[in-house]
N, C-alpha and C positions, 0 to 999 in steps of 0.2 A: 086700197093696197099700198098708194104710194103715199099714204097719211103713214103706215105703217112702216113702210119703208125708209121712210122721214127717223121715225122714233128708234127704229135700228139701228138708222147711220149714227144717229146722236148718241145712241147708247156706245154705239164702239169707240166713237171717238172721243168722248168723257174717258173711257177704259183705256186709252193710249196716253192720257193723262198720268192716268197710275201707274203705268209701266214705265214713262216715260218719269216719273219721281224716284222710282227705285234703281232705275238707272242711274239718274244724279248721283242719290244717297250711296249705292256705291263708289260712285269715282268719290266720292267726297264731297261735291259742290251742293250743299246745302242750301241755297238762295233758289239753286234754279229744283233741288227738289220739293221744296215747300211751294214756289210757284205753282208746279204742276200736281201736287196733290190736294191743294187747296181749290183747283179750277178742279179736280175730279169729286172733289168733297161738293162745289156747288151743282154739281148735277144732279135731279133727282133720282135717273135712273142708278147711278153708281156709290150716291153718298153713304148707303149702308149696306153696301156689297161689302161681306168678307175682307177681300184681298184691298179694297180702298182702304178701308177701316184699320187693317193690317200695317199698312204701309206708311198710312197716317201715325199710327203711332211710332212705328220705325223712327219716319222722319223727324218730328216733334221730339222725340227723347235723345236724338243726335246732335237737335240742337238745342237741346239742354246741356248736356256735354262742350258745348261752345258759347267760350268768349264774347260771342257777337250777342247771340239771343239770349243767355240762361237770366238776364236780369228779366225778362218777361216771364220768365216762371212755364216754358212748355211745357214741360213735364204733366205739369195739371189736361193740360189740352190732351196729349198723348194719349193718361188716365182713363179720362172721359170716352175717348173713343174704343179703349180696350174692352170699358164697361158696356160700350154699345155693342161691341163685337162680342162677348159673351153671350147676350140678349139674343142676337145673330146665330151664332154660329160657337156654342160653348168649345168644342176640340178642334176650335181652326188655328193649326201650328201651335199647338199645345205649351211645348219644351220653350219653343220661342216667347212665346204671351207669356208664361209664367215668368222667365226672367226680366220683362218687358216690364211685368205688372212688381217684380220685386224691387225693379229701380226705380219702380214712382214711388213704393211705399215708403224706401229710405227716404228720396226726396221731401215729399210731405213728409215724413217722423222731423228729418232734421230744421223745416222751416217750422212746427210745429213747437220745434222745443226751444228756437229762435224768438217764438214771439210770446211764449212763455215767458223766458228768461227776462223777456223788454215789459210783461206785465200786461200784454196784450190777449185778454185772457176769449175772446171773441171770437177772435182769428184761431189762438192755438186750439181751440174747442172743434173748429171747421176741419184744420189742418188732419188733425189728430184722428176726426171721425173719416175721415178716408183710409186710414192706416187702418184701426179697425175694422172697417167693410174691403179691404181689398183679403187682410188674413181672414176675415168669416164666410167668402166667395164659396160655395157650395157646404155649408157649413164646416168648413174647415179643412173636409177634406183632400179639397184641392191640393193642398200643399202636402199628402199624406208619404208622396215620395223623395221631397226632399231628403238630401242629405241631412242626417244628423245633426252636422255642426250647421249648416241653414240654416235647419228647422229651430233649433234652439236659439240662437238668433232673431229669427222672424217672434215667435215665440214672445222672447225679450223686449222685441218691440211692440209689440201687439200688447202686450201687458203695463208697460210704460205707456204705452199711447191713451189707454184707459186712466191710469195712473193721472196723467197731464189735463185728460179731461175731467175726472172727478175733481182735482184740485183746482181748475180754473171754474171749474161751475161753485165750489165752496169759498174760493177766495174774492168772488163776483156775490156772496154773499145770498146766495140761492141755496138755503139748507136744505129745505123739502126735496128740491131735486138734487143736489148732493147727495145725501143720506144713501140711497141704493145703489148709487154708483161707487161709495168709497165702500160700503159692505160688498160687492165683485172683489173689490179693488185688494181690500184686508184679507177677503181668501181664497187671493193667489197666491201662491206662492214664492211667485216672482216677488210680489209687491207687498208682500207682508212685513210690513216695517212699523215701528213704533211710530214715526210722524204721521201715516195714516190714520192710526189709532188715534193718536190727539184730534186731528181732523174730524175725525167721527165723532168722538167724545164730547168735542165742541160743538159741535152741531147740533147734537142733542140735546146740550144744555142750553144755546140759543133758542131753541123748541119750547124749550122749560120740561123737557123730557127725562127728568133724571133718572127714574125709573132703568131703562134704554141704557141711558150715559152709563149708570154705573154695572150693566150688565157685559159692555165694553172693556169700562176698565177692570175688572174682574178680569177676564181675558188678557187684556194687556199685562196685566202683572205679572202672569204664568209664563206668558211670551217672554217678557221683556224686564223682568225685577229689577235690576239695575237704571233703570231706567229714570232719569229724575223728573223729567216732567211730567212719566202714566204716575208717579208716585206722588206729586202734585196734587192730581190731578183727585186721584182719591184721597188724600189728605182732605183736599178741599170739600169731597163729596159731602164728605163726615163733618166736616165744619158747619157747611150751611143745610145742612138737614139736619143739622144739632144732634148727632149722632157719635160724636167723636169719642163718650165714654166707649163705644160699643167699640170702635176701632179700639184702643187701648184696651179691651177687656181680648177683641180675637187676637190680638198682638202679645199679651200676656201667656193663654194660655197656649198661643203656639212656641213662642221663647218655653215657657216650661220644657217642654217637649225638645225641642231645639235649640239649648243654651249658646250657641258657639253660631249661630246663623247673622251673620254680620249685617246682611242684607236688612231681617227681621228688627236688631237691633235698634239699627238707624233711624228703621221708622218709626219705632215706640220713642228715642230719645226726639227726635221731631215733632212727633205729636205730643209729647209734653212740653216740649219748647213754644210750640204754638199757643195750645193752653194757657201757656204762661205770661206770654208778653204777645196777644192778638194781635193781628195786624191793624183790624178796629174795634173801638169800642173800651171801656175801662180792664184794667187787670184783674183776674179775680183774687179773692179773700185770701189767697190758699197759695195763689203766685210766688211766693218763695218756695213752698213744698215742692211746687212740679218743675222750678229750676233744679233744685235737688235730684230728680228724679229722672230730668231730663239728662241732667251732669253723670248720674249712675251709667245710664243707658249709654251714650258718648262714650266712658270710660270702659266701658263693655265690650263695646263694639271695635273700640282699638285695641283691644287688647287681642284681638282675633286678627283684623287686621290693621295695625299701626301705622301701615303707609298708605292707608284709603284718603286722597286728597278732598274728597268729596266730606266724608265724615269729618277732616281735621277743619275743614275749611267752616264750614257749620256749626262745628265746636264752638269754632274762634267766634263763630257771628253771636253765638248764646252770650258771653260775656259784653261782644263791644257793643251790641244794640242798647243791655243796661248799663253802660257806659256813655252813649249817646243821652239816655234816658237822666242819665243825671247830669250831663252836659247841657241839657235845655234846662233841666230847674235852675242851674248855675248862670247862666243868660238871661233865667227870669229875676235874678235877683238887681234889684234897679237903685237900692238905698245903700248909704255909706257909712252906717252905723256901726257900732263896735259886735253887735248883734248879728247883723249881717256880714258883717267878714266872718266873722267867725261860722257860720254858717256855711258861708260860700267855701271856707278851705276845707271843711269837712267834707262838703260833696265836691271837691275837687280831688278828696283825698281816695274817698270811697272812686271816683270816675276810673284816675289814674291806675289804682289797683285791679279794676275789672278791665283795665285797657290791655294793663300787663299779663293778666292771665290771659288776653284772647292771642298775645302775641304767639307765645309757641307753635299754637295751632294753625296762628295764620301762617306761619315761618314754615313748619312742616308740608301744608299744602304747595308754599311756594317751590318749595323743594323740588317736591315730587313733579308738576306741572313744569319746570323748568330746565331749558334744554330742549326739549320734543316740542314746542309750539307748533311745528307743520304736523305734526301725530295727530294735535287736538280734534276734538270733536266739537260740533258748537256748545254744545252745552257745558264742555269741558274749558274751552276759551273763555264763555263767558266766565265760568265759576273763577277761572283764572284771575280774570281782569279785574273782578270784583278783590281777591284775593289783595292783587298788587296795590288797589284802589284801599283798603284796611291795614294796609301796611303801614304807606303810605302817611296815614292819619296817625296810626298807632305811633309808630317813629317820631312824628311831628311832636306830637302829644308827649313821648318823653325827651325833647329836646336832642332826640338824633339827627340831627340836621343833613348830614352828608348820605343816612340811608334812605329819608323820606326825600333828598332829590333823587337818590337812584331808584325809586320804585318810580318817582314822576318821568324819568327818563323811560322806564320799561313798560310806563302805562303809554309813552307816547308810538312806540313800536308795538304796540296792543293795536291802537286802533284803526 
């Protein structure tokens, strides 16, 4: 009896700490509240009682809002206390518990985003997994009665948390693990972005699984027909698999039915350009013929949409790259004979003519991009920068040094 009374009195004493912690919290005394709730948590009879767990969560979430404690990330311990409370008594003070859980999710999400931006991938994964865990309580049914606006925000945070996890795994080069995660992310309307598709395509490519990569490419091309990276992924697939003739045949057949489809015409021009001037290996014997076909497709695309900056830039690069080849041949001439000089002058004439042909298309792309730098996407910024670099070179070759200098100054603002 004495032993039993002792245990009872001890339990009552421990419960007083919980009450004192709650009172101190209500008075805004976080130091006292923390001291008392920690004592209550130390007691084996009270540490897992719903009231103790609930008050601890409130105290530690309050500490998170204080400049004195927030660098210790007390929201993490508060959230763990709430998880334990859900095990012990899921419906205890449900509305208040839900608000505390949401506050915990916000903090985990914000810190997870910071970790990802700082390339701390493992930490980002761990933090975002807790956001996912909170959202998936009771299979997600716990949040059925959230106001629609709050539910939408939480669903968005959940989707982006999954996205951050998938990308963190992907950028950690764990492609086997990343693929199923990326599939979930790209199937969610909130995170169905071209960049996610690009990562999934690359993950399959790293596994040498070209069949699955191509399935994703086909799906992405329908969703993002204007995305340059997806377009390049398709082109690279046909090139690396030796099926570029199949791509051209497919494009030609489709264009015959849609002759004013600027996107398809651009794809066709790009395919012919790649065949004419491959990035690796020698040029084919019919390179000149393929260049003419690329020119024709570019001109047809610009007839449909003359202000398309990317088409103009690529068309300019068709001539610019040929000019660069002549420049390499000029540099290879080391002799000083009359024949050498004649050859040099002939090459220079061809080079300068090609640089001149590229200029109006680069200038058109520059005009379209210039003045709206802040609104450009990542791909557009890259194309804009390449346009400025090309114009700087072209103007210099034409002895238009004032314009070349202008492009140099513009380039400095884009770095």
